[in-house]
N, C-alpha and C positions, 0 to 999 in steps of 0.2 A: 632693329631688335637683335640682340645676341641669340645665337642658336647653336645647337649641337646636332651632328648627324650620327645616328647609330643605325647600322644595317640599312643604309640608304634612306632612312626616314629622318626628316629634320624636325627637331623639337625646339620650341621657343623657351629659352632659359627663364625668361621673366614669368612664365606660367608654372615653373617648378614649385612643388611643395617644399617645405623646409627640409624634409627628409631627402628629397631628390637633390636639393642644393648641397646638402652635406655630403652625399655620396659623390656628386660631381667634384666637389672640393677635394675629396680624398683621391679621386682618380687623377685630378690635375696635379696634386702634390706628389703622387706616386710617379707620374710622368717626369716631373722636374727632377726628382731624386734619381730616377733611372737615367736620365740624360746626364746628370752630374757624375754618376758612377761610371757611365760609359766613357765620359771624358777622362776621368781619373785613370781608368784602365788603359786608355790609349797613351796617356802620359807615362804610366808605369812601363808599358811595353817599349816606348821610345827610350826611356832611361836604361832599360835592360839592354837594348840593342847597342847603345853607346858604351855601356860598361863591358859588355861582352867583347866588343871591338877593342876597347882599351886593354882588357885582360889578354886577349889574343896577341896584341902587339907586344905587350910585356913578355909573354911567354915565348913568342916566336921571333920577335924582332922585326916582323913584317908589318907593313901598313895594310889595312884592309880597306877595300873600296867602300865608299859611303854613298848613299842615295843623294841625288841632287847635285 
């Protein structure tokens, strides 16, 4: 049976009322969107790092160390 744990108490999802199920769906959607946005932010930071290194190289003529 699917369950969810809140504050160390396990609840059987199959016993949820319609209202509780709707709230759970909103929480799950919120978590998926949050995870997607976190991933987007990490991608943007990576692009920014690359572009800063490119700009520095253009301005100074020096290669900058890269991670990895």
